[in-house]
C-alpha positions in Angstrom: 0.0 0.0 0.0 1.5 3.4 -1.0 -0.8 5.8 0.9 -0.2 6.8 4.5 -2.8 5.4 6.9 -4.4 7.4 8.6 -4.2 10.2 6.1 -2.9 13.7 7.0 -5.5 15.2 9.3 -6.3 18.8 8.9 -7.1 21.2 11.8 -10.7 20.8 12.9 -13.0 23.4 11.5 -16.0 23.0 13.8 -15.4 26.3 15.5 -13.2 29.0 14.1 -11.4 31.9 15.7 -12.0 35.2 14.0 -8.7 36.2 12.5 -7.3 38.8 10.1 -8.7 37.1 7.0 -12.3 37.1 8.4 -12.0 40.7 9.6 -10.6 41.9 6.2 -13.4 40.2 4.2 -16.1 41.4 6.6 -14.6 44.9 6.6 -14.6 45.0 2.8 -18.2 43.9 2.7 -19.3 46.5 5.2 -17.5 49.3 3.3 -19.1 48.2 0.1 -22.5 48.0 1.9 -22.0 51.6 3.2 -21.2 52.8 -0.3 -24.4 51.3 -1.6 -26.3 52.9 1.3 -25.0 56.4 0.5 -25.7 55.9 -3.3 -28.6 57.6 -5.1 -30.8 54.6 -5.8 -34.2 54.0 -4.2 -34.7 52.4 -0.8 -35.8 48.9 -1.7 -33.0 48.0 -4.1 -30.5 49.7 -1.8 -31.6 47.5 1.1 -31.6 44.3 -1.0 -28.1 45.0 -2.6 -26.6 45.9 0.8 -28.0 42.7 2.4 -26.6 40.7 -0.5 -23.2 42.3 -0.2 -22.9 42.0 3.6 -24.4 38.5 3.7 -22.1 37.3 0.9 -19.1 38.7 2.7 -20.1 37.0 5.9 -20.6 33.7 4.0 -17.2 34.0 2.4 -15.4 35.0 5.6 -17.1 32.6 8.0 -18.3 29.9 5.6 -16.7 26.4 5.5 -17.3 23.6 3.1 -19.5 21.1 4.9 -17.7 18.0 3.7 -14.1 19.1 4.2 -14.2 22.1 6.4 -12.1 24.2 4.0 -12.5 27.9 3.5 -13.8 29.3 0.2 -10.3 29.9 -1.2 -9.1 26.4 -0.4 -12.3 24.8 -1.7 -12.2 26.9 -5.0 -8.5 25.9 -5.6 -9.4 22.3 -5.1 -12.1 22.5 -7.7 -9.7 24.2 -10.1 -7.1 21.6 -9.6 -9.7 18.8 -10.1 -10.8 20.2 -13.5 -7.3 21.1 -14.7 -5.7 17.8 -14.0 -4.9 15.3 -16.8 -7.3 12.4 -17.1 -6.4 8.8 -17.6 -8.6 6.0 -18.5 -6.1 3.5 -17.2 -2.9 3.9 -15.2 0.1 4.6 -17.4 -1.8 5.2 -20.6 -1.3 9.0 -20.7 1.2 10.8 -22.8 3.1 12.1 -19.8 5.1 9.9 -17.6 3.8 9.7 -14.0 6.2 11.1 -11.4 6.3 9.0 -8.2 6.4 11.1 -5.1 7.4 10.1 -1.7 4.4 9.3 0.6 3.6 12.1 2.9 3.8 11.2 6.5 0.7 12.0 8.7 1.0 15.0 10.9 -0.5 13.3 13.9 -0.6 9.7 15.2 -4.0 8.0 15.3 -3.9 8.0 19.1 -3.4 11.8 19.2 -6.3 12.8 17.0 -8.9 13.6 19.7 -6.4 15.6 21.7 -5.4 17.6 18.7 -9.1 18.3 17.9 -9.7 19.6 21.4 -6.5 21.7 21.4 -7.2 23.3 18.0 -10.9 24.0 19.0 -9.7 25.8 22.1 -7.7 28.4 20.1 -9.1 31.8 19.3 -10.5 34.4 21.6 -13.8 34.9 19.7 -15.5 31.7 18.5 -18.0 31.6 15.7 -19.7 28.6 14.3 -19.0 28.2 10.6 -21.7 29.0 8.1 -22.4 26.3 5.4 -20.5 27.1 2.3 -22.9 25.5 -0.1 -26.2 26.3 -1.9 -28.1 26.4 1.3 -25.9 29.2 2.7 -26.4 31.1 -0.6 -30.1 30.6 -0.4 -30.1 31.9 3.2 -28.3 35.1 2.1 -30.8 35.6 -0.8 -33.7 34.9 1.5 -32.6 37.4 4.1 -32.1 40.0 1.3 -35.6 39.4 0.0 -37.2 39.6 3.5 -35.3 42.8 4.3 -36.4 44.4 1.0 -40.0 43.3 1.6 -39.8 44.9 5.1 -38.4 48.1 3.6 -41.3 48.1 1.0 -43.8 47.7 3.8 -42.1 50.4 5.9 -42.1 52.8 3.0 -45.8 52.6 2.6 -46.1 50.0 -0.1 -48.4 47.7 1.9 -50.7 50.6 2.8 -50.9 51.7 -0.8 -51.7 48.1 -1.9 -54.4 47.8 0.7 -55.9 51.1 -0.4 -55.8 50.0 -4.0 -57.6 46.8 -3.2 -60.2 48.6 -1.2 -59.3 47.0 2.1 -58.2 50.2 3.8 -59.0 53.9 3.7 
């Protein structure tokens, strides 16, 4: 067998400490959201666009892939590597010669895994649960943006105007 057993174990991503990466992404999202707020567009699209920008920044900063626990950048690079790799129908049938690499040794022993998980989870002053970095997380951001824009429409008098138009209010 050529692979290391157990494989290299990454740091647990069940809880994350808020670091400079997360602060930078959230700060950029808030600055873009403030720029949209001070722009000269009407209230309802302004609220929806701001909610999409800030929610998307939060999803990128605090989101982790549910299956691997990787950040957006790591997950995106993995996808790019997968689609750019050469494909073989059978081992050794490609035009390029395969280069054998030395097997990477695991970072932790199997007996140390639980202790490493606890030790890594204890790091960080502020702990935030990761958001799901998948379609459900994106759907949540879009749903919140829709609900906030609906609330802005009702607050701006849209509901009252609709009720008057339907004859349900005076």
